[in-house]
N, C-alpha and C positions, 0 to 999 in steps of 0.2 A: 739174123738169126736163123735158122734153119726153119724153112717151110715145118717140117715136120715136127718140132717142137713148136712152135706158133702153136698148131693144131692142135697137137696135146693141151698146149695151156688154154685154149678156147673151149675145148670138151671139159676140162677139168671144173674150167668157171661155169660152164652151162650145167655141170652135173651139181655143180655144188650150189648154185642158184635153185637147180627145181628140188633139191633135197630139201633145204631151207624152205620154200613155197608149200612142198606138201608135205612136211615132217609136223605132228600133232603137239600143239603146245605144254609146255612142261607145266602145269600145276600141281601143285602137291596136294594128296588126297586128304581129305579133311578141311581144308581150306573153304572158310566163308564162301557164299558167292557172290557177295559184295566186294568183296577182293578180288576172288577170280573175276570180277568181270573187268574192274580196272586193270585187270593183267591183258585179258583177252584184247582190249581197245587198245593198250600200249603195243601190242604185238601186231598190229594192223590188222584183229579182226573185227567186225562189224555185227553186233546184231539182226538176225532177220528174222521174221515173223512169217513163216511156211501158210500156205493157203487151206491146207486141212489140220491147223492148229486149233487146238481146243481152247474154248473161252475162258478165263481163269476170273474170280473174285478181287476186286479192285482193293478189298480191304485183306487180302492173304500175302503175307510178307513175302509168299514166294513170285506174286504175280509180278514178271516184268517183259516189254514188251517181246522179248524172244524165247519166250514160255510157249513150248511146245504140248506137251502135257504133263499135269499134274495130279497123283493121286491122291483121293480125299481121304485114305484109310490105312493100317499098317505101317510102311517105313515113312510115308508123305513122301516118296521120291517123286522127281520130277525130271523133265528134260525139258534143254535149253539148245536151241539153234544158232548159229553162229557163223559168219561168209568170210575169206579171205580171197580174195581172187575168183577160182573157178572152185575150190575147196567150200565145203560143206562140214562143218563139226555138229557133234553132240555134246552137250556138256551134262551129266546126269548127275543129279544131286538126291540126299537124301536127309530129311528132318524139315520139321515146322520152320525153324532157321536155318534153309538149305545150306550144307554144308557140300563140298565135289567128293560126290564118289569115284566118277571114272570119265574118262574125253575117249571119243573114236570117232572115226570118221564116217560121215554118210553119204557122201559121196564126191568123186574129184581129188580125195587125196594121193 
């Protein structure tokens, strides 16, 4: 095999691996957060509690290890943080029984 073909194949493989690592997880909007957690775990993400996270009430159904902040009024919005490799993402939910509203990169994506 020619060196140029081998080099191109290696670049393509590295690019595909990087794209896979840095892509945000695909979770449908309005998915219940417990189901979204299972999906994230299956995709290799780990829940992470950031040092500046707010405390949550243990009897609050929105209270998970990875809860960063939850609003007590309005849409009952919460932000949950997850890590895979160097990437940290935020899963934003709404509702007393939280459903996924959006996912965004916090860092390293």
